[in-house]
C-alpha positions as a Markdown table, in Angstrom:
| # | Residue | x | y | z |
|---|---|---|---|---|
| 1 | Unk | 0.0 | 0.0 | 0.0 |
| 2 | Unk | 1.3 | 3.4 | -0.9 |
| 3 | Unk | 1.9 | 5.9 | 1.9 |
| 4 | Unk | -0.6 | 8.6 | 2.3 |
| 5 | Unk | 0.6 | 12.0 | 1.0 |
| 6 | Unk | 0.9 | 15.1 | 3.3 |
| 7 | Unk | -2.0 | 16.6 | 1.4 |
| 8 | Unk | -4.2 | 13.5 | 2.2 |
| 9 | Unk | -3.1 | 13.7 | 5.9 |
| 10 | Unk | -4.2 | 17.3 | 6.1 |
| 11 | Unk | -7.4 | 16.6 | 4.3 |
| 12 | Unk | -8.2 | 13.8 | 6.8 |
| 13 | Unk | -7.6 | 16.1 | 9.7 |
| 14 | Unk | -10.3 | 18.4 | 8.3 |
| 15 | Unk | -12.7 | 15.6 | 7.2 |
| 16 | Unk | -12.7 | 13.4 | 10.3 |
| 17 | Unk | -14.7 | 15.7 | 12.6 |
| 18 | Unk | -17.4 | 16.2 | 10.0 |
| 19 | Unk | -17.4 | 12.5 | 9.2 |
| 20 | Unk | -17.8 | 11.7 | 12.8 |
| 21 | Unk | -20.9 | 13.9 | 13.1 |
| 22 | Unk | -22.4 | 12.4 | 10.0 |
| 23 | Unk | -21.6 | 8.9 | 11.1 |
| 24 | Unk | -19.4 | 8.2 | 8.1 |
| 25 | Unk | -16.4 | 5.9 | 8.5 |
| 26 | Unk | -13.5 | 7.6 | 6.7 |
| 27 | Unk | -9.9 | 6.6 | 6.1 |
| 28 | Unk | -7.3 | 6.9 | 3.4 |
| 29 | Unk | -4.1 | 5.5 | 2.0 |
| 30 | Unk | -1.9 | 6.7 | -0.9 |
| 31 | Unk | -4.4 | 5.8 | -3.6 |
| 32 | Unk | -7.9 | 6.0 | -2.2 |
| 33 | Unk | -10.2 | 7.8 | 0.2 |
| 34 | Unk | -12.5 | 5.2 | 1.8 |
| 35 | Unk | -16.0 | 6.5 | 2.9 |
| 36 | Unk | -18.0 | 3.7 | 4.5 |
| 37 | Unk | -15.8 | 1.3 | 2.6 |
| 38 | Unk | -16.4 | 3.0 | -0.8 |
| 39 | Unk | -13.0 | 3.5 | -2.4 |
| 40 | Unk | -12.7 | 6.9 | -4.1 |
| 41 | Unk | -9.6 | 7.6 | -6.2 |
| 42 | Unk | -7.3 | 10.3 | -4.8 |
| 43 | Unk | -3.9 | 9.2 | -6.0 |
| 44 | Unk | -2.5 | 12.6 | -6.9 |
| 45 | Unk | -5.1 | 14.8 | -5.3 |
| 46 | Unk | -4.5 | 18.0 | -3.4 |
| 47 | Unk | -6.0 | 18.6 | 0.1 |
| 48 | Unk | -8.7 | 20.6 | -1.6 |
| 49 | Unk | -9.6 | 17.9 | -4.1 |
| 50 | Unk | -9.7 | 15.2 | -1.4 |
| 51 | Unk | -12.0 | 17.2 | 0.8 |
| 52 | Unk | -14.2 | 17.8 | -2.2 |
| 53 | Unk | -14.4 | 14.0 | -2.8 |
| 54 | Unk | -15.5 | 13.5 | 0.8 |
| 55 | Unk | -18.1 | 16.3 | 0.6 |
| 56 | Unk | -19.6 | 14.7 | -2.6 |
| 57 | Unk | -19.9 | 11.4 | -0.8 |
| 58 | Unk | -21.4 | 12.9 | 2.3 |
| 59 | Unk | -23.9 | 14.9 | 0.1 |
| 60 | Unk | -25.1 | 11.8 | -1.7 |
| 61 | Unk | -25.3 | 9.9 | 1.5 |
| 62 | Unk | -27.4 | 12.6 | 3.2 |
| 63 | Unk | -29.6 | 12.7 | 0.1 |
| 64 | Unk | -30.3 | 9.0 | 0.5 |
| 65 | Unk | -31.1 | 9.3 | 4.2 |
| 66 | Unk | -32.9 | 12.6 | 4.5 |
| 67 | Unk | -36.5 | 12.8 | 3.3 |
| 68 | Unk | -36.2 | 16.4 | 2.2 |
| 69 | Unk | -33.7 | 15.5 | -0.6 |
| 70 | Unk | -35.4 | 12.4 | -2.1 |
| 71 | Unk | -37.5 | 14.0 | -4.8 |
| 72 | Unk | -34.9 | 16.4 | -6.1 |
| 73 | Unk | -32.1 | 13.8 | -6.2 |
| 74 | Unk | -34.1 | 11.5 | -8.4 |
| 75 | Unk | -33.9 | 14.2 | -11.0 |
| 76 | Unk | -30.3 | 15.1 | -10.6 |
| 77 | Unk | -28.6 | 12.1 | -12.3 |
| 78 | Unk | -25.9 | 14.2 | -13.9 |
| 79 | Unk | -24.9 | 15.5 | -10.5 |
| 80 | Unk | -24.8 | 12.0 | -9.0 |
| 81 | Unk | -22.6 | 10.8 | -12.0 |
| 82 | Unk | -20.2 | 13.8 | -11.6 |
| 83 | Unk | -19.8 | 13.0 | -7.8 |
| 84 | Unk | -19.3 | 9.3 | -8.5 |
| 85 | Unk | -16.7 | 9.9 | -11.3 |
| 86 | Unk | -13.7 | 8.6 | -9.3 |
| 87 | Unk | -15.6 | 6.0 | -7.2 |
| 88 | Unk | -14.0 | 2.5 | -7.6 |
| 89 | Unk | -16.2 | -0.6 | -7.9 |
| 90 | Unk | -15.2 | -3.7 | -5.8 |
| 91 | Unk | -14.3 | -5.5 | -9.1 |
| 92 | Unk | -12.1 | -2.7 | -10.3 |
| 93 | Unk | -10.4 | -2.5 | -6.8 |
| 94 | Unk | -9.6 | -6.2 | -7.0 |
| 95 | Unk | -8.1 | -5.8 | -10.5 |
| 96 | Unk | -6.0 | -2.8 | -9.2 |
| 97 | Unk | -4.8 | -4.8 | -6.2 |
| 98 | Unk | -3.9 | -7.9 | -8.4 |
| 99 | Unk | -1.9 | -5.6 | -10.7 |
| 100 | Unk | 0.1 | -4.6 | -7.6 |
| 101 | Unk | -0.6 | -0.9 | -7.6 |
| 102 | Unk | -2.1 | -1.0 | -4.1 |
| 103 | Unk | -2.4 | -3.6 | -1.3 |
């Protein structure tokens, strides 16, 4: 597993208090941000970009759980697709691990 960059370390310091309050399990390594186990690619991200990836995940999660967002999010497919752009499926993650890029 690649070491976490300094940018990622700083991002996690900012993210973790928010994640705690939203009951989102968050961690990272040198390649991925993991939000509730969902790997999100952050290989060369800045602190800003990593925080944005977390905020996108948190927003979609809140939309799924909060009644006030349900109707509007059904219509916002483009937004959902944009937020999920760097999310890695379990199958893709396995292929990446087998290729030896991450552990």
